[in-house]
N, C-alpha and C positions, 0 to 999 in steps of 0.2 A: 637977763642973756649977755653974755660975755662976746664983743667983738671977735671973729673970726682973723685971726693972725697971718698972715699973706706973707710969704718969701718972696724978696725980687730974685730972678733968675739972672745969673750971672753971662755978661753979654756974649759968650759962643755958645748958650745955651739954648735950641730952639723951643718956643714956646711949645706946648702940644696942647691939640683942638680941646674944647673946653669938656667934649664928650671922655674926656680920656687924660682923667690925673695921673697915669702911670706915667715913671720915671726911669731910664735905664739906668744901668750902672753910672757911667759917665754923668751924666747930667745929677743923680742925686750925691754923689761923690763932688761935684762941683758948689752944690747946694752947700752942702756940711763942708766943705775947705777941707776936704781930706782928698787923700790921693785914691786913684782905684782901688790900688794893694789895700792901701790899711782899711777900705771898707770893706773887701776881700774877706780882707782878717778875721775884721769884727764878724761878716756872716755867720763865717767858720765857726767861731768861737761862740758865739749868738749872742753877742754884746753889742750890737748895732740895731737899726731899724727895721722894725718885722718888713719882708720880702715877700714876693711871691715869685713861682715858677714853677714853672713849663715845659720839661725834657730840660736842657740847657738855660734856656732863657731863662732871664733875670728881671725881675721890677720890682720897682719900689712906688705907693705909691704916696704922691705928694701927701697927704693927710698922715700914713705914721712918719713921713721923714718930721714932718712938725712934731707930732704928736712925744718924738725919738726927745726932741730939741726940746721940750717943754718938761720932761722927763730929769734932763739934765742941766737945768736952768736953777740957779741958788742966786742965795742973797749974800750970803759971806762963804769963807771956806770952811769953818767948822758945818756947815751944814751939808760940804761937800764932800768931808772927809769918810760919810758913810754909805754913801754911792757908789 
């Protein structure tokens, strides 16, 4: 079994209680080092991490953000060309 990767939270992001692995768009964008607007654009285009939506409320599971990062990790530029 592979060890679980844990991403460090930026200093301005409040850690969530252990039972709540959900991130708001600001926190998810900070972890991904993207602007909130870029993350929103990716959400509209379907190119970003999976998200949850309840009415106008948008949340990201930390595990989905990590999975999206894993799916966009490459060893070299030729691997990334088809992605």
